[in-house]
N, C-alpha and C positions, 0 to 999 in steps of 0.2 A: 668688517661686516660687508656682505655682498649688497650691491644696490638692489632695491626692491624686495629684499627679504624682510620678513617680520622682525622687528627690532628684538634682538636678543635670542632669536630662534632661527639660526642660520640653516639648520639641516631638516626642517620640517617638511614632510611630504604630505601633500593634499591630494585627495582623490575626489574629483567632481562626479557625483552620481547623476546619471541622466534623469530628467524629470519623469516621475511616474504619475500616471493618471489612474483614476478609478473608473472602471467600466463594469457594466452589467450585461450578462448574456443569458439567453434561454437555451435549454438543451431539451431535445425530445427524441424518442425512439419508439418504433412499433414493429420492428422486424428482428427476429432472432431473440437472444437473451437481452431483453430491453434494459434491465437494471445493470447488467454487466457492460452494455454499450455506454450507458451514462457514466459509469465508473471509469471505463477506459478513456472516455473523452476528458473527464476531469484530470486523469493522470497525464494524458498528452498535453493538455493545457498547462498544467503545473510543471511539467518537465521542460517546457520551452524556457530558454534562458531569459526572456524578457517578459514573462507572464508568471504571476503568482495567484493561485486560487486562494482568496482570503476567506470567503464564506460560501457554503453550499446549502441550498434549501433542502427541505424534505422532498420526497418524490411523490408525485400525484399521478393518478391514472385518470385519463380523460377520453371522451369520445372523439373520434376524428372530426375535423371541421373542413368544409369545402368538399373534398372527395371523400364520401362517407363509406364506400364499400371497401373497408380495410379494417385491420385489427385496431384495438384501443391503443392509445399512446401512453407512455410514461413520460412525464415532464418534470423539469426542475429548473432552477436558476442558480447562477453563481455570481458572486462579486469578485472582481479581479483587480489587481494592481499591475500596471503594464507600462513599460517604457516605449512600446510600439505606438505609432500614430494610428488613427482610426482605420485607414485603408490597409496598413500593414497588419493590423490585428485581424481585420476581416479576411485578408488573404491567408494568414496563418490558420484561421479557423476553417476556411474552405479546404486547405491542404489536409487538415486533420480529419475533416469529414471524408475526404477521398481515401485517406489511409485506413479509416474504419469501415470502408466498403460502401459509402454513400453513392447511390445511382440516382440521377435526376431524370426519370422517365415521365412521370405524371405530376403536374403541378398539384401540390398539397397531397401527393400520393404517399405510399408506404416508404419508410426509410429506416436504415440501420441507425442513423444518427442525423440530427439536425441541430446546428449551432447558429443562433441568431444574435447579432450584436444589437442590444436594446438601447443602451445609454453609454455615453462616453463623456467623462467629466469636462465641462466647459465647452462642449462642441454641439453645434446645431448645424446640420447639413441637409440639403435637399438636392441630391444628385441621382443620376440614373442607377449607378452601382450601389450607392449607400445613402440612406436617409436616417438621420439621428435627430431626436429620438425615433425609434422604430415606428413607422407610420401606423401600424395596426395594433400596436402594443396595448393601448387603453381599451380595446374592444375584445380582448381575448382573456377569458378566465384562466386558460391553461398557461398563460404568461404571467398575469398579474398575481395570482395566488402564490406561486413560488417566489416571484419577485418580492412580494411583501415580506417573505421570510428573511431576505438578505439585504434589502434596501436600507441604507444607512438612515438612522433616525433624523439626521439633519438635512437629508436630501429634499429638494424643493417639491418633488412629486410624492413624498412619503404619505402625506395625509390622504391625497386623492387615490393613490394605489391601495392603501389599507382599506378605505371605504368600499371601493369597487370589489376588492378581493373578498371582503367580509360578506358582501351581498351575494357574490357568486357562489361562495361556499354554502350559504343558507339556501339559495335557490338550486344548488347543484347545477349551476350553469355549465354547459358543455359536458355534463355528466361527471364533473370533477369530484374526486374523492382522494383523501390521503391514502397513499399506497404503502410507504415505508419511509424510514429515515435512512440516511446514508452514513456509513462509518467513514468520516473524513475529518481531518483536523480543521477546526473552524466551522464544522457543520452546524447549521442553525436548526433548532427544533421547530416543528410546525408552530406557527405563531398564533394559532386560533383566531387569526385575523378578526 
């Protein structure tokens, strides 16, 4: 028997899988075929070798926030499993935005696609390029309502997100309304927060 081999199992091959973390992102679009842009973004994310889209929320239509002289947005959220570290995931998402035609002309302005990293398992960051959890996430109905559709029941923010999302839907905060569900494996139905 070879030294250091498991006793009685000389030829076993072990593959060590990289650590995968759970991450949550927000997706939004208000230029072109908004629903198709969201679908294309999900496909790009899921086709990345280090990212799996685990759950996708329903799609919601919302009024623009900040710069309001622009069309309404379609927004959704997705739960991911990834072996990418937070900055690598952010950079992959920025590259996907560019591939889908994203132009950064006006802050909070019109966009073909917007991908925001909201939460990353076990990570709290406060740096110039990336802050986790997302710093304005808890203030935005267009983020919280879709996030409540996909956030794991055991997540520490679940109760708070559900409560704020439920109130936002009742108040129609930011003009939020269910638009459609998406045909995606692991898609979450609207949760009626």
